[in-house]
Z-matrix of the N, CA and C atoms (Angstrom, degrees):
N
C 1 1.460
C 2 1.544 1 110.35
N 3 1.348 2 115.32 1 -39.27
C 4 1.445 3 119.81 2 -179.79
C 5 1.530 4 109.99 3 -61.58
N 6 1.350 5 117.48 4 -37.07
C 7 1.445 6 121.32 5 179.41
C 8 1.551 7 111.02 6 -61.58
N 9 1.347 8 115.54 7 -42.40
C 10 1.470 9 122.30 8 -177.53
C 11 1.526 10 108.20 9 -64.35
N 12 1.337 11 117.73 10 -41.21
C 13 1.472 12 120.23 11 -179.72
C 14 1.541 13 110.46 12 -69.31
N 15 1.313 14 117.31 13 -34.06
C 16 1.484 15 121.43 14 -175.87
C 17 1.512 16 111.05 15 -79.19
N 18 1.346 17 118.58 16 -38.54
C 19 1.465 18 120.46 17 -176.16
C 20 1.527 19 110.70 18 -126.87
N 21 1.365 20 117.68 19 59.24
C 22 1.478 21 117.88 20 -177.41
C 23 1.527 22 114.23 21 -60.48
N 24 1.306 23 117.38 22 -37.95
C 25 1.460 24 118.67 23 -177.84
C 26 1.517 25 111.12 24 -69.51
N 27 1.343 26 118.40 25 -34.43
C 28 1.451 27 120.96 26 178.34
C 29 1.548 28 109.02 27 -66.91
N 30 1.299 29 117.97 28 -42.59
C 31 1.469 30 122.54 29 178.77
C 32 1.546 31 109.22 30 -60.44
N 33 1.342 32 116.52 31 -43.66
C 34 1.469 33 120.85 32 178.92
C 35 1.537 34 109.60 33 -61.44
N 36 1.298 35 118.13 34 -44.05
C 37 1.469 36 122.23 35 -178.06
C 38 1.554 37 109.67 36 -63.69
N 39 1.307 38 117.24 37 -44.17
C 40 1.461 39 120.60 38 -179.73
C 41 1.528 40 110.88 39 -65.36
N 42 1.324 41 116.50 40 -46.18
C 43 1.485 42 118.55 41 178.89
C 44 1.524 43 111.59 42 -64.50
N 45 1.312 44 116.46 43 -38.68
C 46 1.486 45 119.48 44 178.53
C 47 1.495 46 109.99 45 -63.79
N 48 1.296 47 117.42 46 -43.25
C 49 1.500 48 121.73 47 177.96
C 50 1.493 49 111.99 48 -60.18
N 51 1.344 50 116.66 49 -45.83
C 52 1.464 51 119.05 50 179.33
C 53 1.496 52 111.19 51 -63.08
N 54 1.349 53 118.75 52 -40.77
C 55 1.427 54 122.28 53 179.23
C 56 1.508 55 111.92 54 -62.48
N 57 1.305 56 116.57 55 -46.25
C 58 1.478 57 121.71 56 -179.38
C 59 1.540 58 108.79 57 -65.06
N 60 1.333 59 117.73 58 -41.97
C 61 1.489 60 118.84 59 177.95
C 62 1.496 61 111.27 60 -62.64
N 63 1.319 62 117.97 61 -41.54
C 64 1.467 63 121.97 62 -178.84
C 65 1.523 64 109.48 63 -65.84
N 66 1.306 65 117.58 64 -44.45
C 67 1.495 66 120.70 65 177.14
C 68 1.502 67 111.72 66 -61.77
N 69 1.317 68 116.16 67 -40.38
C 70 1.466 69 118.71 68 179.67
C 71 1.518 70 111.73 69 -64.07
N 72 1.307 71 115.95 70 -43.23
C 73 1.488 72 119.99 71 175.58
C 74 1.477 73 112.21 72 -60.11
N 75 1.355 74 115.99 73 -44.54
C 76 1.459 75 121.22 74 -179.63
C 77 1.533 76 110.53 75 -61.22
N 78 1.328 77 115.41 76 -44.84
C 79 1.462 78 120.43 77 -177.77
C 80 1.543 79 109.18 78 -65.12
N 81 1.339 80 116.75 79 -38.62
C 82 1.468 81 119.96 80 179.85
C 83 1.511 82 111.56 81 -66.26
N 84 1.342 83 119.75 82 -28.53
C 85 1.454 84 123.26 83 -178.33
C 86 1.524 85 113.36 84 -84.74
N 87 1.322 86 118.80 85 -12.51
C 88 1.443 87 120.88 86 -178.39
C 89 1.496 88 111.87 87 -64.59
N 90 1.306 89 118.48 88 138.52
C 91 1.493 90 120.47 89 -179.93
C 92 1.507 91 110.67 90 -64.10
N 93 1.306 92 114.69 91 149.90
C 94 1.473 93 119.22 92 178.87
C 95 1.524 94 111.69 93 -88.44
N 96 1.338 95 117.24 94 -3.83
C 97 1.454 96 120.08 95 178.07
C 98 1.526 97 110.54 96 -76.71
N 99 1.291 98 117.26 97 148.11
C 100 1.488 99 119.08 98 179.76
C 101 1.499 100 110.35 99 -69.75
N 102 1.326 101 116.61 100 157.41
C 103 1.489 102 119.65 101 177.14
C 104 1.548 103 109.54 102 -64.46
N 105 1.315 104 116.49 103 153.80
C 106 1.486 105 117.24 104 -178.59
C 107 1.517 106 111.20 105 -66.41
N 108 1.335 107 114.91 106 150.60
C 109 1.449 108 120.14 107 176.14
C 110 1.501 109 110.14 108 -92.17
N 111 1.311 110 115.32 109 132.38
C 112 1.473 111 123.02 110 -177.43
C 113 1.523 112 108.35 111 -107.97
N 114 1.328 113 116.22 112 133.45
C 115 1.468 114 120.02 113 179.45
C 116 1.542 115 108.55 114 -137.00
N 117 1.319 116 115.81 115 145.60
C 118 1.454 117 123.29 116 173.54
C 119 1.523 118 108.44 117 -95.27
N 120 1.321 119 116.24 118 140.50
C 121 1.467 120 121.34 119 -179.83
C 122 1.518 121 111.13 120 -151.91
N 123 1.315 122 116.17 121 165.86
C 124 1.458 123 121.75 122 175.99
C 125 1.522 124 106.25 123 -122.27
N 126 1.365 125 116.54 124 129.87
C 127 1.444 126 122.09 125 179.51
C 128 1.493 127 109.53 126 -78.51
N 129 1.340 128 115.85 127 123.34
C 130 1.474 129 120.11 128 -176.75
C 131 1.569 130 111.12 129 -107.21
N 132 1.326 131 117.15 130 -20.28
C 133 1.470 132 119.03 131 179.82
C 134 1.519 133 108.69 132 -158.53
N 135 1.326 134 118.00 133 140.66
C 136 1.459 135 121.08 134 170.65
C 137 1.518 136 108.08 135 -104.03
N 138 1.337 137 115.37 136 126.75
C 139 1.484 138 121.35 137 -177.85
C 140 1.496 139 109.62 138 -85.93
N 141 1.344 140 117.52 139 -47.23
C 142 1.435 141 124.10 140 176.47
C 143 1.526 142 109.68 141 -159.40
N 144 1.280 143 120.28 142 -160.47
C 145 1.483 144 122.73 143 -173.74
C 146 1.517 145 115.32 144 -72.75
N 147 1.366 146 118.39 145 -14.19
C 148 1.433 147 119.61 146 179.28
C 149 1.532 148 115.39 147 -130.68
N 150 1.347 149 114.86 148 8.29
C 151 1.455 150 120.32 149 -176.17
C 152 1.538 151 108.87 150 -137.90
N 153 1.355 152 115.96 151 138.95
C 154 1.465 153 120.62 152 178.71
C 155 1.520 154 108.14 153 -153.10
N 156 1.316 155 114.74 154 165.03
C 157 1.463 156 123.14 155 -179.42
C 158 1.535 157 109.66 156 -107.22
N 159 1.316 158 117.88 157 138.77
C 160 1.466 159 121.05 158 -178.53
C 161 1.529 160 109.63 159 -130.68
N 162 1.313 161 113.59 160 154.87
C 163 1.443 162 123.19 161 168.27
C 164 1.520 163 103.23 162 -93.55
N 165 1.349 164 116.42 163 115.83
C 166 1.439 165 122.52 164 -175.61
C 167 1.531 166 108.38 165 -125.46
N 168 1.305 167 117.49 166 112.17
C 169 1.436 168 121.52 167 -171.71
C 170 1.542 169 107.76 168 56.65
N 171 1.293 170 116.71 169 -116.41
C 172 1.495 171 119.26 170 -178.64
C 173 1.524 172 111.14 171 -110.09
N 174 1.299 173 116.18 172 13.14
C 175 1.498 174 119.04 173 -176.45
C 176 1.566 175 108.60 174 -122.32
N 177 1.310 176 112.67 175 167.63
C 178 1.448 177 121.51 176 174.75
C 179 1.496 178 106.89 177 -112.50
N 180 1.332 179 116.49 178 130.93
C 181 1.483 180 122.12 179 -179.00
C 182 1.502 181 110.39 180 -130.92
N 183 1.315 182 116.26 181 145.32
C 184 1.478 183 121.82 182 170.29
C 185 1.506 184 107.39 183 -92.48
N 186 1.326 185 116.39 184 132.95
C 187 1.457 186 122.05 185 -175.87
C 188 1.524 187 108.32 186 -118.24
N 189 1.327 188 114.87 187 134.14
C 190 1.474 189 121.44 188 173.00
C 191 1.539 190 107.20 189 -111.23
N 192 1.336 191 115.76 190 126.37
C 193 1.472 192 120.05 191 -179.45
C 194 1.510 193 111.46 192 -68.23
N 195 1.339 194 116.53 193 130.35
C 196 1.460 195 122.62 194 -179.82
C 197 1.530 196 110.38 195 -72.38
N 198 1.333 197 114.98 196 137.67
C 199 1.471 198 120.39 197 169.03
C 200 1.531 199 115.32 198 80.20
N 201 1.314 200 117.55 199 6.38
C 202 1.488 201 118.83 200 176.61
C 203 1.500 202 109.48 201 -129.92
N 204 1.331 203 114.31 202 153.32
C 205 1.471 204 120.14 203 174.54
C 206 1.539 205 106.37 204 -140.82
N 207 1.328 206 113.66 205 121.35
C 208 1.471 207 117.08 206 -179.77
C 209 1.524 208 107.47 207 -102.82
N 210 1.321 209 116.50 208 161.57
C 211 1.483 210 120.50 209 178.53
C 212 1.576 211 108.56 210 -57.73
N 213 1.332 212 113.67 211 146.33
C 214 1.446 213 119.99 212 -176.36
C 215 1.521 214 112.38 213 -67.26
N 216 1.331 215 113.50 214 141.57
C 217 1.474 216 119.79 215 179.02
C 218 1.535 217 109.84 216 -124.58
N 219 1.358 218 115.12 217 -39.24
C 220 1.486 219 119.99 218 -174.95
C 221 1.541 220 109.41 219 -129.23
N 222 1.296 221 120.07 220 54.96
C 223 1.419 222 121.83 221 179.82
C 224 1.493 223 110.32 222 -96.90
N 225 1.384 224 119.32 223 134.95
C 226 1.461 225 120.05 224 -175.58
C 227 1.532 226 114.37 225 -65.97
N 228 1.341 227 120.70 226 -23.08
C 229 1.442 228 122.42 227 -177.13
C 230 1.544 229 114.33 228 -119.18
N 231 1.320 230 116.41 229 0.24
C 232 1.456 231 119.24 230 -179.08
C 233 1.537 232 110.29 231 -121.35
N 234 1.329 233 114.72 232 152.14
C 235 1.461 234 118.78 233 174.94
C 236 1.531 235 109.70 234 -78.56
N 237 1.297 236 117.22 235 166.18
C 238 1.449 237 121.22 236 175.72
C 239 1.517 238 108.19 237 -61.52
N 240 1.333 239 115.88 238 126.34
C 241 1.447 240 119.86 239 -176.50
C 242 1.546 241 111.31 240 -91.46
N 243 1.330 242 113.39 241 160.11
C 244 1.457 243 119.66 242 -176.87
C 245 1.542 244 109.90 243 -57.80
N 246 1.303 245 113.55 244 129.71
C 247 1.505 246 124.49 245 179.94
C 248 1.526 247 114.44 246 75.58
N 249 1.340 248 117.06 247 8.82
C 250 1.467 249 120.14 248 177.28
C 251 1.533 250 112.04 249 -65.45
N 252 1.327 251 117.00 250 -44.22
C 253 1.451 252 121.67 251 179.28
C 254 1.530 253 111.02 252 -63.70
N 255 1.336 254 115.28 253 -43.73
C 256 1.461 255 119.78 254 -178.97
C 257 1.531 256 112.35 255 -64.58
N 258 1.340 257 116.11 256 -39.94
C 259 1.469 258 120.92 257 178.25
C 260 1.544 259 110.58 258 -63.93
N 261 1.321 260 115.96 259 -42.21
C 262 1.429 261 120.71 260 179.14
C 263 1.540 262 110.62 261 -66.07
N 264 1.309 263 117.74 262 -43.02
C 265 1.449 264 121.51 263 177.15
C 266 1.529 265 112.68 264 -62.06
N 267 1.316 266 114.54 265 -40.06
C 268 1.487 267 118.48 266 178.45
C 269 1.516 268 111.10 267 -64.08
N 270 1.299 269 117.36 268 -47.18
C 271 1.469 270 120.14 269 179.99
C 272 1.533 271 110.35 270 -63.69
N 273 1.309 272 118.01 271 -37.39
C 274 1.433 273 122.83 272 178.45
C 275 1.533 274 109.34 273 -64.38
N 276 1.301 275 118.00 274 -44.57
C 277 1.476 276 120.11 275 -178.11
C 278 1.565 277 109.44 276 -68.17
N 279 1.309 278 117.12 277 -28.19
C 280 1.455 279 120.50 278 177.89
C 281 1.524 280 112.22 279 -75.78
N 282 1.334 281 117.28 280 -42.86
C 283 1.461 282 120.55 281 -165.33
C 284 1.527 283 118.31 282 -114.71
N 285 1.289 284 118.69 283 -26.61
C 286 1.477 285 120.52 284 -168.67
C 287 1.529 286 110.26 285 -55.56
N 288 1.310 287 115.17 286 129.70
C 289 1.479 288 124.71 287 178.58
C 290 1.514 289 113.89 288 61.57
N 291 1.305 290 117.55 289 23.51
C 292 1.440 291 122.08 290 179.74
C 293 1.510 292 112.27 291 -112.94
N 294 1.349 293 115.28 292 150.24
C 295 1.470 294 119.84 293 175.34
C 296 1.537 295 107.64 294 -81.04
N 297 1.315 296 114.82 295 134.46
C 298 1.470 297 120.97 296 -179.39
C 299 1.537 298 110.25 297 -131.76
N 300 1.299 299 115.38 298 168.02
C 301 1.447 300 121.55 299 172.27
C 302 1.530 301 108.40 300 -113.18
N 303 1.323 302 114.03 301 130.17
C 304 1.481 303 119.28 302 179.95
C 305 1.541 304 107.85 303 -108.20
N 306 1.347 305 116.73 304 142.20
C 307 1.423 306 121.77 305 176.64
C 308 1.519 307 109.57 306 -130.26
N 309 1.342 308 118.19 307 134.38
C 310 1.424 309 119.65 308 -179.70
C 311 1.536 310 110.53 309 -83.77
N 312 1.312 311 117.26 310 175.55
C 313 1.457 312 125.34 311 -179.62
C 314 1.526 313 108.76 312 -112.97
N 315 1.309 314 116.72 313 117.54
C 316 1.469 315 119.90 314 -178.34
C 317 1.511 316 112.21 315 -77.63
N 318 1.319 317 119.29 316 -15.01
C 319 1.468 318 120.92 317 179.96
C 320 1.521 319 113.24 318 -82.62
N 321 1.293 320 118.40 319 -16.04
C 322 1.456 321 120.16 320 -173.71
C 323 1.506 322 112.25 321 -129.77
N 324 1.329 323 114.76 322 -159.56
C 325 1.395 324 121.48 323 -178.38
C 326 1.562 325 110.50 324 -88.02
N 327 1.288 326 116.70 325 163.32
C 328 1.450 327 123.92 326 -175.13
C 329 1.538 328 111.10 327 -83.07
N 330 1.368 329 115.87 328 -29.25
C 331 1.439 330 120.95 329 -177.31
C 332 1.521 331 110.95 330 -136.19
N 333 1.344 332 114.81 331 153.47
C 334 1.481 333 118.88 332 177.32
C 335 1.517 334 110.32 333 -88.14
N 336 1.303 335 116.64 334 -177.81
C 337 1.468 336 120.81 335 -177.58
C 338 1.507 337 114.34 336 -65.29
N 339 1.335 338 116.56 337 -14.90
C 340 1.482 339 121.78 338 177.48
C 341 1.498 340 113.02 339 -96.48
N 342 1.342 341 117.59 340 3.08
C 343 1.439 342 121.96 341 178.24
C 344 1.546 343 114.22 342 85.74
N 345 1.340 344 117.51 343 5.34
C 346 1.466 345 120.50 344 179.45
C 347 1.519 346 109.87 345 -76.96
N 348 1.332 347 115.52 346 143.39
C 349 1.475 348 119.69 347 171.10
C 350 1.514 349 109.49 348 -65.43
N 351 1.290 350 116.76 349 136.63
C 352 1.474 351 121.90 350 176.47
C 353 1.555 352 106.37 351 -99.63
N 354 1.294 353 116.24 352 117.71
C 355 1.474 354 119.73 353 -174.90
C 356 1.510 355 113.66 354 -145.20
N 357 1.312 356 113.70 355 158.68
C 358 1.475 357 122.86 356 163.77
C 359 1.529 358 105.10 357 -94.25
N 360 1.327 359 115.88 358 144.53
C 361 1.488 360 119.65 359 -178.85
C 362 1.506 361 108.52 360 -121.57
N 363 1.345 362 115.44 361 138.99
C 364 1.464 363 124.29 362 177.56
C 365 1.504 364 107.96 363 -127.73
N 366 1.351 365 113.53 364 138.58
C 367 1.444 366 120.98 365 -178.04
C 368 1.503 367 109.98 366 -127.80
N 369 1.326 368 115.19 367 131.97
C 370 1.463 369 121.18 368 170.48
C 371 1.482 370 106.69 369 -128.69
N 372 1.354 371 116.29 370 103.42
C 373 1.475 372 122.71 371 -175.57
C 374 1.512 373 113.38 372 -59.70
N 375 1.292 374 117.04 373 -43.30
C 376 1.444 375 121.74 374 -174.30
C 377 1.508 376 109.22 375 -136.06
N 378 1.333 377 118.05 376 154.76
C 379 1.479 378 117.53 377 175.06
C 380 1.513 379 111.20 378 -57.58
N 381 1.281 380 115.12 379 141.22
C 382 1.478 381 123.59 380 179.48
C 383 1.525 382 114.16 381 69.96
N 384 1.322 383 117.31 382 -0.11
C 385 1.487 384 119.13 383 175.90
C 386 1.496 385 108.70 384 -79.36
N 387 1.313 386 117.68 385 158.08
C 388 1.474 387 118.85 386 177.86
C 389 1.527 388 110.56 387 -62.49
N 390 1.305 389 114.69 388 151.44
C 391 1.486 390 120.56 389 178.68
C 392 1.549 391 106.78 390 -90.14
N 393 1.327 392 115.25 391 134.01
C 394 1.478 393 120.98 392 177.44
C 395 1.511 394 106.54 393 -99.16
N 396 1.374 395 115.09 394 124.84
C 397 1.450 396 122.10 395 171.50
C 398 1.547 397 104.14 396 -85.22
N 399 1.313 398 116.10 397 100.64
C 400 1.467 399 122.71 398 -169.94
C 401 1.526 400 112.07 399 -58.32
N 402 1.337 401 117.91 400 -46.90
C 403 1.450 402 122.21 401 -177.98
C 404 1.519 403 109.26 402 -56.07
N 405 1.331 404 116.23 403 -50.89
C 406 1.440 405 121.32 404 -179.30
C 407 1.510 406 113.16 405 -64.18
N 408 1.324 407 116.52 406 -39.88
C 409 1.438 408 122.68 407 -179.00
C 410 1.543 409 111.33 408 -62.88
N 411 1.310 410 116.97 409 -39.33
C 412 1.464 411 121.12 410 179.85
C 413 1.543 412 110.20 411 -63.78
N 414 1.292 413 118.63 412 -37.00
C 415 1.448 414 122.52 413 179.82
C 416 1.537 415 109.02 414 -76.12
N 417 1.314 416 116.02 415 -50.35
C 418 1.480 417 120.54 416 -178.70
C 419 1.564 418 114.04 417 -57.65
N 420 1.312 419 114.72 418 -33.37
C 421 1.462 420 119.58 419 -178.75
C 422 1.522 421 112.00 420 -85.27
N 423 1.340 422 117.78 421 -4.97
C 424 1.427 423 120.60 422 179.95
C 425 1.482 424 117.31 423 82.76
N 426 1.368 425 116.35 424 19.80
C 427 1.448 426 120.88 425 176.77
C 428 1.546 427 112.76 426 -94.15
N 429 1.332 428 116.04 427 -10.27
C 430 1.439 429 120.92 428 -176.38
C 431 1.493 430 112.04 429 -144.41
N 432 1.310 431 115.82 430 153.83
C 433 1.456 432 122.48 431 170.41
C 434 1.529 433 107.29 432 -90.85
N 435 1.328 434 117.11 433 153.29
C 436 1.455 435 120.01 434 171.25
C 437 1.530 436 106.96 435 -75.39
N 438 1.306 437 116.49 436 126.67
C 439 1.487 438 122.02 437 -178.24
C 440 1.509 439 107.45 438 -102.34
N 441 1.307 440 116.67 439 98.87
C 442 1.462 441 122.34 440 -169.40
C 443 1.516 442 113.90 441 -109.73
N 444 1.291 443 117.54 442 20.55
C 445 1.465 444 121.40 443 179.83
C 446 1.531 445 113.17 444 -63.79
N 447 1.345 446 116.58 445 -32.32
C 448 1.438 447 122.58 446 -177.87
C 449 1.553 448 109.23 447 -115.62
N 450 1.296 449 117.03 448 157.98
C 451 1.452 450 121.42 449 175.61
C 452 1.515 451 111.57 450 -73.80
N 453 1.299 452 117.61 451 139.11
C 454 1.452 453 123.51 452 171.82
C 455 1.525 454 107.54 453 -157.67
N 456 1.314 455 115.56 454 159.72
C 457 1.448 456 120.98 455 -168.43
C 458 1.550 457 114.19 456 -63.47
N 459 1.314 458 119.85 457 -27.14
C 460 1.436 459 120.14 458 -177.61
C 461 1.524 460 113.10 459 -106.63
N 462 1.310 461 117.26 460 21.39
C 463 1.471 462 122.38 461 -175.57
C 464 1.528 463 113.80 462 -54.66
N 465 1.305 464 116.90 463 -50.02
C 466 1.456 465 120.16 464 -178.07
C 467 1.555 466 111.31 465 -65.81
N 468 1.317 467 116.62 466 -40.31
C 469 1.470 468 120.30 467 177.74
C 470 1.537 469 110.43 468 -62.94
N 471 1.313 470 116.32 469 -42.30
C 472 1.474 471 120.51 470 -178.61
C 473 1.541 472 110.65 471 -64.25
N 474 1.336 473 116.13 472 -39.33
C 475 1.456 474 118.90 473 175.09
C 476 1.528 475 111.41 474 -59.18
N 477 1.320 476 116.59 475 -41.57
C 478 1.479 477 121.95 476 -179.67
C 479 1.534 478 109.55 477 -66.61
N 480 1.338 479 117.32 478 -42.20
C 481 1.460 480 120.48 479 178.07
C 482 1.546 481 110.60 480 -57.89
N 483 1.321 482 114.81 481 -43.14
C 484 1.480 483 118.84 482 -178.31
C 485 1.529 484 109.99 483 -67.92
N 486 1.294 485 118.72 484 -41.93
C 487 1.474 486 120.97 485 176.15
C 488 1.507 487 111.47 486 -60.40
N 489 1.316 488 117.47 487 -39.72
C 490 1.471 489 121.76 488 179.22
C 491 1.521 490 110.44 489 -66.58
N 492 1.344 491 116.06 490 -44.95
C 493 1.487 492 119.68 491 178.79
C 494 1.514 493 110.49 492 -61.31
N 495 1.333 494 117.04 493 -40.42
C 496 1.468 495 121.41 494 178.80
C 497 1.523 496 110.25 495 -66.56
N 498 1.340 497 118.13 496 -44.14
C 499 1.453 498 121.78 497 -178.29
C 500 1.563 499 110.83 498 -62.69
N 501 1.312 500 116.16 499 -30.48
C 502 1.479 501 120.05 500 -178.46
C 503 1.548 502 113.51 501 -102.84
N 504 1.322 503 113.86 502 14.97
C 505 1.507 504 120.41 503 175.55
C 506 1.525 505 112.10 504 51.29
N 507 1.308 506 116.42 505 46.29
C 508 1.468 507 119.54 506 179.48
C 509 1.521 508 110.72 507 -90.19
N 510 1.324 509 114.83 508 140.67
C 511 1.476 510 121.29 509 172.71
C 512 1.482 511 114.66 510 53.44
N 513 1.359 512 116.59 511 -123.61
C 514 1.463 513 120.51 512 -176.54
C 515 1.505 514 114.48 513 -67.99
N 516 1.330 515 116.53 514 -8.16
C 517 1.471 516 121.77 515 177.37
C 518 1.534 517 111.72 516 -88.70
N 519 1.293 518 118.12 517 -13.62
C 520 1.484 519 121.69 518 -178.38
C 521 1.510 520 112.04 519 -66.33
N 522 1.302 521 115.27 520 143.65
C 523 1.467 522 121.97 521 -178.74
C 524 1.558 523 111.84 522 -63.06
N 525 1.345 524 115.33 523 -29.68
C 526 1.463 525 117.80 524 -179.87
C 527 1.506 526 114.07 525 -89.38
N 528 1.338 527 118.21 526 3.09
C 529 1.504 528 120.69 527 173.23
C 530 1.508 529 106.68 528 -113.49
N 531 1.298 530 118.28 529 -100.15
C 532 1.479 531 123.19 530 -172.17
C 533 1.508 532 113.27 531 -106.06
N 534 1.336 533 116.97 532 -16.83
C 535 1.492 534 121.22 533 -175.83
C 536 1.511 535 109.77 534 57.14
N 537 1.346 536 117.07 535 31.54
C 538 1.460 537 121.18 536 176.54
C 539 1.521 538 113.33 537 83.76
N 540 1.322 539 119.41 538 -3.36
C 541 1.466 540 121.95 539 -178.56
C 542 1.489 541 110.26 540 -93.76
N 543 1.311 542 115.74 541 152.50
C 544 1.484 543 120.01 542 179.87
C 545 1.469 544 111.51 543 -81.38
């Protein structure tokens, strides 16, 4: 304390230098990617377990959930895969006719090769209710595989959710359903 009273200006200079250095390091570590874009939408139709249609502003858009892949239900060259109907029904019960929040992915592209918006979806059924991270919920519940072909911010978490669903025989991982096979 005696040092602070004797050399107050020196203490101020040292603390200021440390603060500026810390802020400079923090600024240098910040990602150069833009912050994610958040949009409100209403789900008007569920196509399958990882794709749905929304009313977004004054337009209608088809949305593909990032980082998940559900068994095929409406593929032009493939038959309906094991647990495809269940995955679609689950997504429908979660989202159909509900207001959701969509978030884009700054690490990848905005649309897939079919023109669908690539998004994370969040649902809050009631005020003050917990928010459901739909993409993660589909994997954790065993309705979807983690789709890790491309980079995205939750890739490692999604892999862990899939491993956990498999370890606990949830959904498509259960021995009495698909046993993890398509």
